[in-house]
Every structure is written in C-alpha cells, then in structure tokens.
C-alpha positions as CSV (number, residue, x, y, z in Angstrom):
1,M,10.0,-22.6,-41.4
2,E,7.6,-23.2,-38.5
3,E,7.2,-20.4,-36.0
4,E,7.5,-21.6,-32.4
5,S,4.9,-20.3,-30.0
6,Q,6.4,-19.2,-26.8
7,T,4.4,-19.2,-23.6
8,L,5.2,-17.0,-20.8
9,E,4.7,-18.6,-17.4
10,L,4.1,-16.7,-14.3
11,E,7.4,-18.0,-12.8
12,D,9.2,-16.3,-15.8
13,I,8.2,-12.8,-14.7
14,P,11.0,-11.1,-12.9
15,G,10.3,-10.2,-9.2
16,E,11.0,-6.5,-9.8
17,I,8.2,-6.4,-12.4
18,L,5.8,-8.1,-10.1
19,L,6.7,-5.6,-7.3
20,R,5.9,-2.8,-9.7
21,V,2.4,-4.3,-10.3
22,F,1.9,-5.1,-6.6
23,I,2.5,-1.5,-5.6
24,W,-0.8,-0.5,-7.3
25,L,-2.9,-3.0,-5.3
26,S,-4.9,-2.3,-2.2
27,P,-3.6,-3.7,1.2
28,L,-6.3,-6.4,1.1
29,E,-5.3,-7.4,-2.4
30,L,-1.7,-7.6,-1.4
31,F,-2.4,-9.9,1.5
32,R,-4.5,-12.1,-0.8
33,C,-1.5,-12.2,-3.3
34,M,0.7,-13.5,-0.4
35,L,-1.5,-16.6,-0.5
36,V,-1.1,-17.3,-4.2
37,C,2.3,-19.0,-4.0
38,S,5.4,-19.0,-1.9
39,R,7.3,-16.8,-4.4
40,W,4.8,-14.0,-4.2
41,N,4.7,-14.4,-0.4
42,Q,8.4,-14.1,-0.3
43,L,8.4,-11.0,-2.6
44,L,5.8,-9.3,-0.5
45,Q,7.7,-9.9,2.7
46,E,10.6,-7.7,1.5
47,N,11.2,-4.7,3.6
48,I,12.0,-2.5,0.6
49,F,8.6,-3.2,-1.0
50,W,6.8,-2.0,2.1
51,R,8.9,1.1,2.3
52,R,8.0,2.0,-1.3
53,Y,4.4,1.1,-0.7
54,S,4.3,3.3,2.4
55,E,6.0,6.2,0.6
56,K,3.4,5.9,-2.2
57,K,0.5,6.0,0.2
58,W,1.7,8.8,2.5
59,D,3.8,11.8,1.6
60,F,5.4,12.0,5.0
61,L,7.0,9.1,6.7
62,H,8.2,8.9,10.2
63,P,11.8,7.5,10.4
64,V,11.8,3.8,11.0
65,D,14.5,2.1,13.0
66,E,14.8,-1.0,10.8
67,R,16.6,-2.8,13.7
68,S,13.5,-2.8,15.8
69,T,10.6,-2.9,13.3
70,T,9.9,-3.5,9.6
71,W,8.2,-1.3,7.1
72,K,5.4,-3.8,6.8
73,R,4.7,-3.4,10.5
74,Y,5.0,0.4,10.2
75,F,2.4,0.2,7.4
76,K,0.0,-1.9,9.4
77,E,0.3,0.3,12.5
78,R,-0.1,3.5,10.6
79,S,-3.1,2.2,8.7
80,V,-4.8,1.2,11.9
81,C,-4.0,4.6,13.4
82,M,-5.4,6.4,10.4
83,S,-8.6,4.4,10.3
84,T,-9.1,5.0,14.1
85,D,-8.6,8.8,13.5
86,L,-11.2,8.8,10.7
87,K,-13.8,7.1,13.0
88,S,-13.3,9.7,15.8
C-alpha cells in the first residue's frame, strides 16, 4: 500500500492558531503580516486580537469604550504615548 503524502497549505491553518502565533510578533511584524493576504489582514483587524495583544504588552489597561474606539486604535495611541514619554 502506498502512503499518501499530505501537504498542509497555509490556508488550512485555523485562524485561532495563527492568532496565537501573531501575538508573539512585534507591532511592525504584525503590520507587515497584514499585507501578506486578505485572510491575515482580516484576522489582524479583529478587536479581540488587539485586546489580547495589549493585555500581553501592558499589565494595566485603561477601560476602552468599544462603541467609540477599537483595541487596535488603543494600542496605537498608547504605543505613541509610551514612546513620547521615553524620549522626554
């Protein structure tokens, strides 16, 4: 009996697994990943990902009113504030 070789395609990897990998990347690497394909871009637009990413980066989070902003925007704004504080 011949053994069939199975090839795993990138599209076969579940989104939840990809998000678990993405959480370890730097912000610059994440934004580059958004350019890889529309699926990755869509995954990296999810609000829950940016909340988890922010929680991983900072121990304390200010409450976010999800009706008026997104966690991605929160992450960007806080990152800018933190880098400005470090330069002062």
